[in-house]
Every structure is written in structure tokens, then in C-alpha cells.
C-alpha positions as CSV (number, residue, x, y, z in Angstrom):
1,M,100.7,104.2,61.9
2,T,101.9,107.7,62.8
3,N,99.0,108.1,65.1
4,K,99.8,104.9,67.0
5,I,103.4,105.9,67.4
6,L,102.2,109.3,68.7
7,D,99.7,107.8,71.1
8,T,102.3,105.4,72.5
9,Y,104.8,108.2,72.9
10,I,102.4,110.4,74.8
11,I,101.0,107.7,77.0
12,K,104.4,106.5,78.1
13,K,105.4,109.9,79.2
14,F,102.0,110.5,80.9
15,L,101.9,107.2,82.8
16,A,105.6,107.6,83.9
17,A,104.9,111.1,85.1
18,V,101.7,110.0,87.0
19,I,103.7,107.1,88.7
20,F,106.5,109.5,89.6
21,A,104.1,112.1,90.9
22,I,102.0,109.8,93.1
23,S,105.2,108.2,94.5
24,G,106.6,111.6,95.4
25,F,103.3,112.9,96.9
26,L,102.9,109.7,98.9
27,F,106.5,109.9,100.2
28,I,106.1,113.6,101.3
29,Y,102.7,112.8,102.9
30,I,104.1,109.9,104.9
31,I,107.3,111.7,106.0
32,T,105.1,114.7,107.2
33,N,102.8,112.3,109.0
34,L,105.7,110.4,110.5
35,F,107.3,113.6,111.9
36,E,103.9,114.6,113.4
37,N,103.5,111.2,115.1
38,I,107.2,110.4,115.9
39,G,106.5,111.0,119.7
40,Y,103.6,108.6,119.6
41,F,105.8,105.8,118.0
42,V,108.7,106.4,120.4
43,D,106.5,106.4,123.5
44,R,105.1,103.0,122.5
45,K,108.5,101.6,121.5
46,A,107.5,100.8,118.0
47,T,110.2,99.1,115.9
48,L,111.1,100.3,112.4
49,L,109.4,97.2,110.9
50,T,106.2,98.0,112.8
51,I,106.3,101.6,111.6
52,L,106.8,100.4,108.0
53,K,103.9,98.0,108.3
54,Y,101.7,100.8,109.7
55,Y,102.4,103.1,106.7
56,L,101.9,100.3,104.3
57,L,98.4,100.0,105.5
58,F,98.1,103.8,105.7
59,S,99.0,104.2,102.0
60,P,95.9,103.0,100.0
61,K,93.5,105.8,101.2
62,I,96.3,108.4,100.7
63,I,96.9,107.2,97.1
64,V,93.2,107.6,96.3
65,L,93.1,111.0,98.0
66,L,96.2,112.3,96.1
67,M,95.4,110.7,92.7
68,P,93.7,113.8,91.2
69,L,96.7,116.0,91.9
70,A,99.1,113.3,90.7
71,T,97.1,113.0,87.4
72,L,97.3,116.7,86.9
73,M,101.0,116.6,87.6
74,G,101.3,113.8,85.0
75,I,99.8,116.0,82.4
76,Y,102.2,118.9,83.0
77,F,105.3,116.7,83.1
78,S,104.3,114.9,79.9
79,L,102.1,117.0,77.6
80,G,103.4,120.3,79.1
81,L,107.0,119.4,78.5
82,I,106.3,118.2,75.0
83,T,104.7,121.5,74.3
84,K,107.7,123.4,75.8
85,H,110.1,121.6,73.6
86,N,108.2,122.5,70.4
87,E,107.1,118.9,69.7
88,V,103.4,119.8,69.8
89,L,104.2,122.6,67.2
90,A,105.6,119.9,64.9
91,I,102.6,117.6,65.5
92,R,100.2,120.4,64.8
93,G,102.1,121.1,61.6
94,L,101.0,117.7,60.4
95,G,97.3,118.8,60.6
96,I,96.6,117.0,63.9
97,S,94.1,118.8,66.1
98,P,94.6,119.4,69.9
99,F,91.9,117.0,70.8
100,R,93.6,114.2,68.8
101,I,96.8,115.0,70.7
102,Y,95.4,114.5,74.1
103,R,92.8,111.8,73.2
104,P,95.0,108.9,74.4
105,I,95.5,110.7,77.8
106,F,91.7,110.9,78.1
107,L,91.4,107.2,77.3
108,Y,94.0,106.1,79.8
109,G,92.9,108.7,82.3
110,F,89.4,107.2,82.3
111,F,90.9,103.7,82.6
112,L,93.0,104.9,85.6
113,S,89.8,106.3,87.2
114,I,88.1,102.9,86.8
115,L,91.1,101.3,88.4
116,V,91.1,103.8,91.3
117,F,87.3,103.3,91.6
118,A,87.7,99.5,92.1
119,F,90.6,100.2,94.5
120,N,88.5,102.6,96.5
121,L,85.6,100.2,96.9
122,S,87.6,97.1,97.8
123,L,91.1,97.7,99.2
124,V,90.7,101.1,100.9
125,P,88.0,100.2,103.4
126,K,89.7,96.9,104.2
127,S,93.1,98.7,104.7
128,K,91.4,101.3,107.0
129,H,90.0,98.5,109.2
130,L,93.3,96.6,109.2
131,L,95.2,99.8,110.1
132,N,92.9,100.5,113.1
133,E,93.4,96.9,114.3
134,F,97.1,97.0,113.7
135,K,97.5,100.3,115.6
136,R,95.4,99.0,118.5
137,R,97.2,95.6,118.8
138,Q,100.7,96.0,117.5
139,I,101.4,99.6,118.5
140,D,99.1,100.4,121.5
141,Q,99.6,96.8,122.7
142,I,95.9,96.2,123.4
143,N,95.5,92.5,123.1
144,D,91.9,91.5,123.9
145,T,91.6,88.7,121.4
146,D,91.3,86.1,124.1
147,K,88.3,87.7,125.6
148,L,85.3,89.1,123.8
149,Y,84.4,92.3,125.6
150,S,82.7,95.6,124.5
151,R,80.7,98.5,126.0
152,N,77.9,100.8,124.8
153,I,76.9,98.8,121.8
154,N,74.4,100.2,119.3
155,Y,73.3,97.6,116.8
156,I,70.6,97.8,114.1
157,T,69.0,94.5,112.9
158,D,68.1,93.6,109.4
159,R,64.5,94.4,110.3
160,G,65.4,97.9,111.4
161,E,65.2,97.3,115.2
162,T,67.7,99.2,117.3
163,V,69.5,97.3,120.0
164,N,71.3,99.1,122.8
165,I,73.6,97.1,125.1
166,K,75.5,98.5,128.0
167,R,78.1,95.8,128.2
168,L,79.1,92.6,126.3
169,N,81.2,90.0,128.2
170,E,81.9,86.8,126.3
171,N,78.4,85.3,125.7
172,E,76.6,87.5,128.1
173,I,75.1,91.0,127.6
174,Y,73.8,93.5,130.2
175,E,71.2,96.3,130.3
176,I,69.5,95.6,127.0
177,H,67.0,97.8,125.2
178,I,65.4,96.6,121.9
179,L,63.2,99.1,120.0
180,A,61.1,98.2,116.9
181,Y,59.9,100.9,114.5
182,E,57.2,101.3,111.8
183,D,57.0,104.4,109.6
184,G,59.5,106.1,111.9
185,K,57.4,105.4,115.1
186,I,58.2,103.1,118.0
187,I,55.8,100.1,118.0
188,S,57.4,98.0,120.7
189,R,60.2,98.1,123.3
190,I,61.9,95.4,125.2
191,D,64.1,96.1,128.3
192,A,66.1,93.4,130.1
193,T,68.8,93.4,132.7
194,R,70.8,90.4,131.3
195,G,71.1,88.1,128.4
196,I,72.8,84.8,127.5
197,W,73.8,83.5,124.0
198,K,72.7,79.9,123.8
199,D,71.6,77.6,120.9
200,S,72.0,80.4,118.4
201,S,69.7,82.8,120.1
202,W,69.6,85.3,123.0
203,T,67.7,84.4,126.2
204,L,66.9,87.6,128.2
205,F,66.2,87.8,132.0
206,N,64.0,90.2,133.9
207,V,62.2,91.2,130.7
208,Y,59.9,94.2,130.6
209,S,58.0,94.5,127.2
210,R,55.8,97.2,125.9
211,D,53.7,97.2,122.7
212,F,52.3,100.5,121.4
213,V,49.0,100.1,119.6
214,G,47.5,103.5,118.8
215,D,47.1,105.3,122.1
216,M,47.3,102.1,124.0
217,V,50.3,100.6,125.7
218,I,50.3,96.8,126.3
219,L,52.7,95.8,129.1
220,D,54.2,92.4,129.7
221,T,56.8,91.2,132.2
222,K,58.7,87.9,132.3
223,E,61.6,86.5,134.3
224,K,63.0,84.8,131.2
225,K,62.3,85.2,127.5
226,T,64.1,83.8,124.3
227,I,64.2,86.4,121.5
228,K,63.8,84.3,118.4
229,N,64.1,87.2,116.0
230,F,67.3,88.5,117.4
231,K,69.9,85.9,116.4
232,V,73.0,88.1,116.3
233,P,76.1,86.3,117.7
234,P,78.4,88.0,120.3
235,E,81.2,88.4,117.7
236,E,78.9,90.5,115.4
237,L,77.7,92.6,118.3
238,A,81.3,93.4,119.1
239,K,82.0,94.5,115.5
240,S,79.2,97.0,115.8
241,K,81.6,99.3,117.6
242,Y,83.4,99.8,114.3
243,N,82.8,103.2,112.6
244,P,80.4,102.5,109.7
245,I,82.3,105.0,107.5
246,N,85.1,102.3,107.4
247,F,82.8,99.5,106.3
248,P,83.3,97.8,103.0
249,F,80.9,99.0,100.2
250,K,78.4,96.1,100.6
251,D,78.4,96.4,104.4
252,L,77.9,100.1,104.3
253,L,75.0,99.7,101.9
254,R,73.5,97.1,104.2
255,Y,73.9,99.4,107.2
256,I,72.2,102.3,105.3
257,K,69.2,100.0,104.6
258,K,69.1,99.1,108.3
259,L,69.0,102.8,109.2
260,D,66.2,103.4,106.8
261,R,64.1,100.6,108.3
262,S,64.7,101.9,111.8
263,G,63.6,105.4,110.7
264,Q,67.0,107.0,111.5
265,K,68.9,109.5,109.4
266,S,71.5,108.1,107.0
267,D,72.7,111.2,105.2
268,E,76.3,110.9,106.3
269,E,76.5,107.2,105.4
270,R,74.8,107.8,102.0
271,I,77.3,110.7,101.2
272,E,80.2,108.4,102.1
273,L,78.8,105.7,99.8
274,L,78.3,108.1,96.9
275,E,81.6,109.7,97.4
276,R,83.4,106.4,97.1
277,I,81.8,106.1,93.7
278,S,82.3,109.7,92.5
279,Y,85.7,110.7,93.9
280,P,87.9,108.4,91.7
281,F,86.5,110.2,88.6
282,V,87.7,113.6,89.9
283,S,91.0,112.8,88.1
284,F,89.3,112.4,84.8
285,I,87.3,115.6,85.2
286,L,90.6,117.5,86.0
287,L,92.0,116.2,82.7
288,L,89.5,118.5,80.9
289,F,91.3,121.4,82.6
290,G,94.8,120.1,82.5
291,C,95.1,119.1,78.8
292,P,94.1,122.5,77.3
293,L,96.3,124.4,79.9
294,A,99.2,122.1,79.1
295,L,99.1,123.1,75.5
296,E,99.4,126.8,76.6
297,V,102.8,126.1,78.2
298,K,104.8,127.5,75.3
299,R,103.0,130.8,75.4
300,R,102.4,131.3,79.1
301,G,105.0,129.1,80.7
302,L,105.0,125.7,82.5
303,L,104.8,127.3,85.9
304,F,101.6,129.3,85.0
305,G,99.8,126.3,83.6
306,F,100.8,124.1,86.5
307,G,99.8,126.8,89.1
308,L,96.4,127.3,87.5
309,G,95.8,123.6,87.2
310,T,96.8,123.0,90.8
311,L,94.6,125.9,91.9
312,S,91.7,124.3,90.0
313,A,92.3,121.0,91.7
314,F,92.3,122.5,95.2
315,T,89.3,124.6,94.4
316,F,87.5,121.5,93.2
317,W,88.4,119.7,96.4
318,G,87.2,122.6,98.5
319,I,83.9,122.7,96.7
320,I,83.5,119.0,97.2
321,Q,84.0,119.3,100.9
322,L,81.6,122.3,101.1
323,F,78.8,120.5,99.3
324,K,79.6,117.3,101.4
325,E,79.0,119.3,104.6
326,L,75.8,120.8,103.2
327,G,74.6,117.2,102.6
328,I,75.6,116.0,106.0
329,K,73.8,118.9,107.7
330,G,70.7,118.1,105.7
331,N,70.7,121.3,103.6
332,L,70.9,119.3,100.4
333,P,69.9,115.7,99.5
334,P,73.0,113.4,99.6
335,S,72.9,112.7,95.8
336,L,72.9,116.4,94.9
337,S,75.7,117.2,97.4
338,I,77.9,114.8,95.6
339,L,76.7,115.4,92.0
340,I,76.7,119.2,91.9
341,P,80.5,119.7,92.2
342,D,81.1,117.0,89.5
343,I,78.6,118.5,87.1
344,L,79.8,122.0,87.7
345,F,83.5,121.3,87.0
346,L,82.7,118.8,84.2
347,T,80.8,121.6,82.4
348,M,83.6,124.1,82.9
349,G,86.2,121.5,81.8
350,L,84.3,120.8,78.6
351,Y,84.1,124.5,77.9
352,F,87.8,125.0,78.2
353,M,88.5,121.9,76.1
354,L,86.1,123.0,73.3
355,K,87.4,126.5,73.4
356,K,91.0,125.3,72.8
357,E,89.9,122.9,70.1
358,Y,88.2,125.7,68.0
359,S,90.5,128.6,68.9
């Protein structure tokens, strides 16, 4: 019974501190960003309601970004203050070990990481897309919904073919180049000056086709040709202008598979995909540093523990960015560029925790 009361007491303080910290960090981040962009909003005569809507869509990705630091703050404003007020000393006097004290924080911290993980896979990518659309239409006043138009389209089909289009205008496309690959080599190429979307397929005009068979090139020219394997509607072609990094999880995974089939590099997209999975658990890894340090508050002071923990958080973030860039540049496989920082800090965190437990 005593343990349940203790767990409830610690968790209430921890969750309240995390909510307070993430709210404070989010407010500071938004105010800073607002001051940086105030000229942009004034020039476009954005109303207060429009600005509020903008930052509402802006908030989800910032919450995920700041959650590790907010979790660390939650530890020091809960477990750290309990230690400072000698409550931990009384608890230890009952024969309760340090690990037993911060066990409920680990459990709820892991649950919080799972929640942020789901949040990061679903709401964050969607909010990024909605933010870009809101900025373009409501703030920049670019209203092109009545006319489907786009330029310099690069599309990859499910079969791995790359389609380059100079211009899309309603249901017509201009200057089309379709390249098919096999084992990273071009096996065919189709060039056309114009195309029309009709009956769920594209009909191309002034078509010049080449098939590459060994050292031979088979040429074919036609005034008009219907491409039966290319049944991508104009609306989807227009969406290909979106940055793949902002795609939802499933769409990004599908895009990576397309890149692989076409023989193109997909390191940056793979790293983005893996980072969406791993980053929410940074908060849990930092708990391994924060909890032992919070129990040192009485001896070394709250400021020391908080400073050391914050330094650990920013060091961790810096190492994540370093290995991420190494992966993007091709110096490391994408999986290793994401896993190495997590494994490194997880090992160090376990060391600190066990050292405190048996000291």
C-alpha cells in the first residue's frame, strides 16, 4: 500500500512538471519565432486569428522536438525537489532502493515515449503539410485551387520508373520523359512533347521511344501513343511537388520503395523514416541520466544536476545530428547512423543508473 501511495505521489509531480515544462518551452519557442517573422506577417496583413491558426499547426513538430528536454525538466522539478526537501532521505530510511523510487518514472516515461511515437508518425507529418498549405493559401494568398497547375514535376511510379514533366496544366502535360530501370541501369526511355489525360490513362503525342537491349538501341517513333502502365491522374502528379520528408509514414515508406526500384539513392528518406521511430524514445534514454542525477541534488545542488542533465541532452542531440549527416552523406548505413547514438547513450545511462543503485 505504501509503495502505491509513493508511486502516485511521484508520478503526479513528474507529469505535472513535464506538462509545465513543455508548455513553457513551447511558449518561448513560438514567441521567439513570432518575433523573427513579425515582418513577414505584417507585410501580408495577417490577422491575429490567422497567426494563431498558423502556430497551432506549427506546434506538433515543436512538441516532439522539445519533449526530451521537457522530460528532463520534469525529473528535476519532481524527483529533484523531493530530494532537496529531504523526502527521499525519509523514503530511503524505509529501506527503499533508488531504483524503486524512480521506477514509476521509468514506466510512465516509456508510456510517454510510446505516445510521442504515435504522435510523431501520424499527426506531425499531417500538420507539416497542413501548415505549408495554410501558409501558401491563407498568408501568402496564393489561391490556385481552381486550376491544376505545376512545373518541373519528378514522379516515380510503383514500378520504379522515373517520370519528368516540364509543365502540368489541368489535364495536359508537356515535355515528358519516362525512364525505366533494371538493376540500376536504364532499359527504356520515352520522350514526348505533350500528353492528355483521358479515360484513366495518358495519351502522348510526338513520341520517341528507345529500348536498350545489351549494346543495341531499338528506336520507335509515333505521332500518338497511349501509355497503359502510366495511370497516374493529374492530381497525384501535382502532389509530387511536395517534399517527401513531409510525407506520412506509409507514403514515405512507399516512396523509398519506389526509389529503390528506380535505382536511386534513398539514404536521406530512410534516415528520416528511422528517425521518426527512434527520436521519441530519446526522452526515455535521458531518464537514465536524469533520475540518478536528480538524487544527487541534496549533495551537489539542483542547479548542478539540472545543468549536467541539460548538457547531456544537448550533447545527445548534437551527436544525433552528427551521425544523421554522416548517414545522409553516405559515410554510414542509414540504420547505423540512427542506432549508434541511441546505443551509445543507452549504455552510458545504464552505467550511471547501476552505479547509483549499488553505490
